[in-house]
C-alpha positions in Angstrom: -75.4 -110.1 -177.9 -78.2 -109.2 -175.6 -78.1 -109.6 -171.7 -80.4 -112.7 -171.7 -78.4 -114.3 -174.5 -75.2 -113.6 -172.6 -76.7 -115.3 -169.4 -78.0 -118.2 -171.6 -74.4 -118.8 -172.9 -73.1 -118.5 -169.4 -75.6 -121.2 -168.2 -74.5 -123.6 -171.0 -70.9 -123.3 -170.4 -71.4 -123.8 -166.6 -73.3 -127.1 -167.3 -70.8 -128.4 -169.7 -69.2 -131.7 -168.6 -71.7 -132.1 -165.8 -74.1 -135.1 -165.1 -77.8 -134.9 -166.2 -78.8 -134.4 -162.6 -76.3 -131.5 -162.0 -77.2 -129.9 -165.4 -80.9 -129.8 -164.3 -79.9 -128.3 -161.0 -77.6 -125.7 -162.6 -80.3 -124.8 -165.3 -83.0 -124.6 -162.5 -80.6 -122.3 -160.4 -80.1 -120.1 -163.4 -83.8 -119.9 -164.1 -84.5 -118.8 -160.6 -81.8 -116.2 -160.8 -83.2 -114.8 -164.0 -86.6 -114.5 -162.6 -85.3 -112.8 -159.3 -83.4 -110.3 -161.7 -86.4 -109.7 -163.5 -88.4 -109.2 -160.4 -85.9 -106.8 -158.9 -85.9 -104.8 -162.3 -89.8 -104.5 -162.1 -89.6 -103.4 -158.6 -87.0 -100.8 -159.5 -89.3 -99.4 -162.3 -92.3 -99.3 -160.1 -90.6 -97.5 -157.4 -89.4 -94.9 -159.7 -92.8 -94.5 -161.1 -94.2 -94.0 -157.8 -91.5 -91.5 -156.8 -92.6 -89.5 -160.0 -96.2 -89.7 -159.3 -95.3 -88.5 -155.6 -93.7 -85.5 -157.0 -96.4 -84.6 -159.2 -99.0 -85.0 -156.4 -96.9 -82.8 -154.3 -96.9 -80.2 -156.7 -100.5 -80.3 -157.6 -101.6 -80.2 -153.9 -98.8 -77.8 -152.6 -101.2 -76.0 -150.3 -102.4 -79.2 -148.3 -100.6 -80.3 -145.4 -98.6 -83.3 -145.8 -99.2 -86.4 -143.8 -96.7 -87.2 -141.2 -94.4 -90.1 -142.0 -95.0 -91.7 -138.6 -99.0 -91.6 -139.2 -98.5 -93.1 -142.5 -96.4 -95.9 -140.9 -99.0 -96.5 -138.3 -101.9 -96.7 -140.6 -100.4 -98.8 -143.3 -100.1 -102.3 -141.4 -103.4 -101.8 -139.7 -105.2 -101.0 -143.0 -103.6 -104.1 -144.7 -104.4 -106.3 -141.8 -107.9 -105.2 -141.7 -108.6 -105.4 -145.4 -107.0 -109.0 -145.4 -109.5 -110.0 -142.6 -112.5 -108.6 -144.4 -111.8 -110.1 -147.7 -110.3 -113.5 -146.7 -110.8 -114.0 -143.0 -106.9 -114.0 -142.4 -106.6 -112.6 -139.0 -102.8 -113.3 -138.6 -102.1 -109.5 -139.1 -104.6 -108.5 -136.5 -103.4 -110.7 -133.8 -101.0 -108.8 -131.3 -100.8 -105.7 -133.7 -100.0 -102.6 -131.5 -100.8 -99.2 -132.9 -99.4 -96.3 -130.7 -101.5 -93.2 -130.8 -104.7 -94.7 -131.9 -107.9 -94.3 -130.2 -108.8 -97.9 -131.1 -106.8 -101.0 -130.7 -107.1 -104.4 -132.7 -107.0 -106.9 -129.8 -109.0 -110.0 -130.5 -112.3 -109.7 -128.8 -113.6 -112.5 -126.5 -116.5 -113.2 -129.0 -114.1 -113.5 -131.9 -114.7 -110.2 -133.4 -112.4 -107.3 -134.0 -112.6 -103.7 -133.5 -113.1 -101.8 -136.8 -110.1 -99.8 -138.0 -109.9 -96.1 -137.3 -110.5 -95.0 -140.8 -113.8 -97.0 -141.0 -114.8 -96.0 -137.5 -114.4 -92.4 -138.5 -116.5 -92.9 -141.7 -119.2 -94.3 -139.7 -119.3 -91.6 -137.1 -119.4 -88.8 -139.8 -122.6 -90.4 -141.5 -124.2 -90.7 -138.1 -123.6 -87.4 -137.0 -124.9 -85.8 -140.5 -128.1 -87.7 -140.5 -131.4 -86.0 -139.5 -131.4 -87.4 -136.0 -131.8 -86.0 -132.5 -128.0 -86.9 -132.1 -127.2 -83.9 -133.8 -128.5 -81.6 -131.2 -128.5 -83.8 -128.2 -125.5 -84.3 -125.6 -123.4 -87.2 -126.8 -121.1 -88.8 -124.3 -118.6 -91.8 -124.8 -118.6 -94.2 -121.9 -116.7 -97.5 -121.1 -119.3 -98.9 -118.8 -122.5 -100.6 -119.4 -124.6 -97.5 -118.5 -124.3 -93.8 -117.9 -125.8 -91.9 -115.0 -126.9 -88.3 -115.2 -127.2 -86.4 -112.0 -129.9 -83.6 -112.2 -130.5 -80.7 -109.7 -134.1 -79.8 -110.5 -134.8 -78.3 -107.0 -133.9 -74.7 -105.9 -131.6 -74.1 -102.9 -133.5 -72.1 -100.3 -132.4 -68.7 -99.3 -133.5 -65.8 -97.1 -132.6 -62.4 -95.8 -130.5 -62.2 -92.8 -130.2 -59.4 -90.3 -127.7 -58.6 -87.7 -129.6 -59.7 -84.6 -132.1 -62.2 -85.9 -131.2 -65.8 -86.1 -130.9 -67.5 -89.4 -133.4 -70.1 -90.2 -132.9 -73.4 -92.0 -133.5 -73.2 -95.8 -134.7 -75.9 -98.2 -132.4 -78.7 -99.7 -131.9 -79.0 -103.3 -133.4 -82.2 -105.0 -130.9 -84.3 -106.8 -132.3 -86.8 -109.4 -130.2 -89.6 -110.8 -131.2 -90.7 -114.2 -129.4 -94.1 -115.5 -129.0 -94.6 -119.2 -128.3 -98.1 -120.0 -126.3 -99.1 -123.3 -128.0 -101.4 -125.7 -126.4 -103.2 -128.4 -127.2 -101.8 -132.0 -126.2 -104.4 -134.8 -126.1 -104.7 -138.7 -125.4 -107.7 -140.8 -124.6 -106.7 -144.3 -123.5 -109.3 -146.6 -121.2 -109.5 -149.9 -120.1 -112.4 -152.1 -116.8 -113.8 -152.0 -116.4 -113.1 -155.6 -116.9 -109.4 -155.0 -114.6 -109.3 -151.9 -111.8 -110.9 -154.1 -112.1 -107.9 -156.7 -109.0 -105.9 -155.8 -110.8 -102.8 -157.1 -113.5 -102.9 -154.7 -113.2 -100.4 -151.9 -114.3 -102.8 -149.2 -113.8 -100.3 -146.3 -116.0 -97.7 -147.8 -118.7 -100.2 -148.7 -118.6 -101.6 -145.5 -118.7 -98.4 -143.5 -121.6 -97.1 -145.6 -123.7 -100.2 -145.1 -123.3 -100.1 -141.2 -123.7 -96.4 -141.0 -127.0 -96.4 -142.9 -128.4 -99.3 -140.7 -127.2 -97.7 -137.4 -128.4 -94.3 -138.3 -131.7 -95.3 -139.4 -132.3 -97.5 -136.3 -131.0 -95.2 -133.6 -132.8 -92.2 -135.0 -136.0 -93.9 -134.7 -135.3 -95.2 -131.2 -134.3 -91.7 -129.9 -137.7 -90.5 -130.8 -139.9 -93.5 -130.3 -137.9 -96.2 -128.6 -139.5 -97.9 -125.7 -136.4 -98.6 -123.8 -136.6 -102.4 -124.2 -133.5 -103.5 -125.7 -133.2 -100.1 -127.3 -132.7 -96.4 -126.3 -135.8 -94.6 -124.7 -137.3 -92.0 -127.1 -138.3 -88.7 -125.7 -141.9 -89.1 -127.1 -142.4 -92.2 -125.1 -142.4 -90.6 -121.9 -145.9 -89.3 -120.5 -146.8 -85.9 -121.7 -149.2 -83.5 -119.6 -150.6 -80.1 -120.0 -147.7 -77.6 -119.3 -149.8 -76.0 -116.6 -149.8 -79.2 -114.6 -146.2 -80.3 -115.6 -144.1 -82.4 -113.1 -140.8 -84.0 -113.3 -140.7 -87.4 -115.0 -143.2 -86.0 -117.9 -142.9 -83.6 -120.8 -145.3 -80.6 -120.8 -147.2 -79.8 -123.9 -149.0 -76.8 -125.3 -152.3 -77.5 -127.3 -153.2 -75.9 -130.6 -156.6 -75.5 -129.4 -158.0 -77.4 -132.5 -158.2 -81.2 -132.7 -155.7 -82.7 -135.4 -154.8 -79.2 -136.8 -153.6 -75.7 -136.2 -156.0 -73.1 -135.2 -157.6 -72.0 -138.4 -157.7 -68.1 -137.3 -154.5 -67.8 -135.7 -152.2 -70.9 -136.5 -148.9 -69.4 -135.4 -150.2 -68.5 -131.9 -149.6 -72.1 -130.8 -145.9 -72.0 -131.9 -145.4 -68.8 -130.0 -146.9 -70.3 -126.9 -144.6 -73.3 -127.4 -141.5 -71.2 -127.5 -142.4 -69.2 -124.3 -143.6 -72.4 -122.5 -139.8 -73.1 -122.3 -137.9 -71.4 -119.4 -135.5 -68.7 -120.5 -132.5 -70.6 -119.4 -133.2 -73.1 -122.0 -134.4 -71.1 -125.0 -130.9 -69.9 -125.9 -129.8 -73.2 -127.2 -133.2 -74.5 -128.2 -134.4 -76.1 -131.5 -137.7 -77.1 -133.3 -138.0 -81.1 -134.3 -140.5 -82.1 -136.7 -140.9 -84.2 -139.8 -141.1 -83.0 -143.4 -144.9 -82.8 -143.6 -145.3 -80.8 -140.6 -142.5 -78.6 -141.9 -144.5 -78.1 -145.0 -147.4 -76.8 -143.1 -145.4 -74.7 -140.8 -143.4 -72.9 -143.4 -146.5 -71.3 -144.9 -147.4 -69.4 -141.7 -146.8 -65.6 -141.5 -147.0 -63.1 -138.6 -149.4 -60.2 -138.1 -147.2 -58.1 -140.5 -147.3 -60.7 -143.4 -143.9 -61.9 -142.7 -143.0 -65.7 -143.0 -141.9 -67.2 -139.7 -139.9 -69.7 -141.6 -136.5 -68.8 -142.9 -134.2 -71.0 -145.1 -130.5 -71.4 -144.2 -128.4 -68.8 -146.0 -125.3 -71.0 -146.2 -124.7 -74.6 -147.2 -125.3 -76.9 -144.2 -126.9 -74.2 -142.2 -130.5 -75.3 -140.9 -133.7 -73.6 -141.6 -135.0 -71.4 -138.8 -138.5 -70.9 -137.4 -139.0 -67.7 -135.5 -135.1 -67.5 -135.2 -134.6 -71.0 -133.7 -133.0 -73.8 -135.8 -135.1 -76.5 -137.3 -134.1 -80.3 -137.3 -136.0 -82.3 -139.9 -136.5 -85.9 -138.2 -138.5 -88.0 -140.4 -139.6 -90.2 -137.3 -141.6 -87.6 -135.7 -145.3 -88.2 -135.9 -147.5 -86.6 -138.7 -150.2 -83.9 -137.8 -153.1 -85.8 -136.5 -155.7 -86.0 -133.6 -153.9 -85.7 -130.3 -150.5 -86.3 -131.8 -147.5 -84.3 -130.9 -145.5 -83.6 -134.1 -143.5 -80.6 -133.0 -141.0 -80.6 -130.1 -139.1 -77.6 -129.0 -136.4 -77.6 -126.5 -132.8 -77.3 -125.6 -131.9 -80.9 -126.4 -128.4 -80.7 -125.4 -129.6 -80.5 -121.8 -132.7 -82.4 -122.5 -131.6 -85.5 -124.1 -128.3 -87.6 -123.6 -126.9 -90.2 -126.0 -124.5 -92.6 -124.3 -122.3 -94.8 -126.4 -119.2 -96.8 -126.5 -116.7 -95.4 -128.8 -115.7 -98.8 -130.6 -117.6 -100.7 -133.3 -116.9 -104.4 -133.5 -117.0 -106.5 -136.7 -117.4 -110.3 -136.8 -116.8 -112.1 -140.2 -119.1 -115.0 -141.0 -118.4 -116.8 -144.3 -120.5 -120.1 -143.4 -124.0 -119.0 -142.5 -124.9 -117.6 -146.0 -122.6 -119.3 -148.4 -121.6 -118.3 -151.1 -122.0 -114.9 -149.4 -119.9 -113.6 -146.4 -121.9 -111.8 -143.5 -120.5 -109.0 -141.5 -122.0 -109.0 -138.1 -121.3 -105.4 -136.9 -122.4 -104.3 -133.3 -122.2 -100.9 -131.4 -123.5 -100.2 -127.8 -125.6 -97.2 -127.6 -128.1 -95.9 -125.3 -130.4 -92.7 -124.9 -133.0 -91.0 -122.7 -134.4 -87.8 -121.5 -132.1 -86.2 -119.0 -133.8 -83.1 -118.2 -137.7 -83.1 -118.6 -137.9 -79.4 -118.1 -135.7 -78.8 -121.2 -138.1 -80.2 -123.9 -141.7 -78.9 -124.6 -144.2 -80.6 -127.1 -146.9 -79.1 -129.5 -150.1 -81.1 -129.1 -152.9 -81.1 -131.9 -155.8 -81.2 -129.4 -158.4 -78.9 -128.1 -156.8 -78.8 -124.6 
């Protein structure tokens, strides 16, 4: 006799001689007991299957470093809570959740939003860092305030020769410049249908990180070059540019090609050489070229007097191309070659341009404004501005 038949016979014997109401209660109790037993059996089998798969994974990835058990324990509740919030709006798991060892916490924000979970935040940062943006070569700092101040000493400390008998005269005092970089709010508003969110096979975190990262990367890359500083970072090309012979603090010096709207037809590479050596030696060691693809297409055809190309492609994956030995950043937001434009920048951007940002990204779930879609309002605070006007030079396509 099978186990099910035995249980059924036991239930029948137990209900013999009982009233109809008692028989129903007994039968119901037996049914619940059977369901629980079946559930426990399924759970046991699943656990055994998972243990077997885990053993296989460890054998196939024996060279990989295993995750710490405590780290896994920390990630699991937060990932589940965040996914539940994104998919259904259930924020019970986020309230009061404390994660030790995490750079971000999940406290409820005053505006009803939540900090994005650490895994998603890491994904966003990696995409931002890998895009063709000045961020890749600039000085990037994390701040907790609403602005970031940069102190620049751009004056020399006076000195003189002293003798044993003569009195020492007073020397010049260095000049300290304070540059304030305000943080502005960068936002993205991707949406998804609730049906798509209900699909358990859909990787909501990867999708959300990708959409937010794409929006943020394109917006800030353009602002770091051309931003006017009004509710956005100040781009380095929006500062005044003057002939490098007349350069003064607060503007960027430029070198002219000698031809309006083009390189010099006889010696086109001379302007690039002049641009490199217009930058002081202290900055050249860490300097980079910045230009868009169209300009790079024109520059990479240039040769020196011995017929050698000035442009050299990277020898390894991920290594930037080099122009005259200096790395080239291809930033599509740089202007094209034209009359009186500045399509090529050369400088030490780690010293010359500072990106200040808050390390947290916030997400607000809005299931009402675009029904039947769910909107995800993501915000991040970031600012940027030139921090050393002597560290960046421009190539201007003009006669002088």
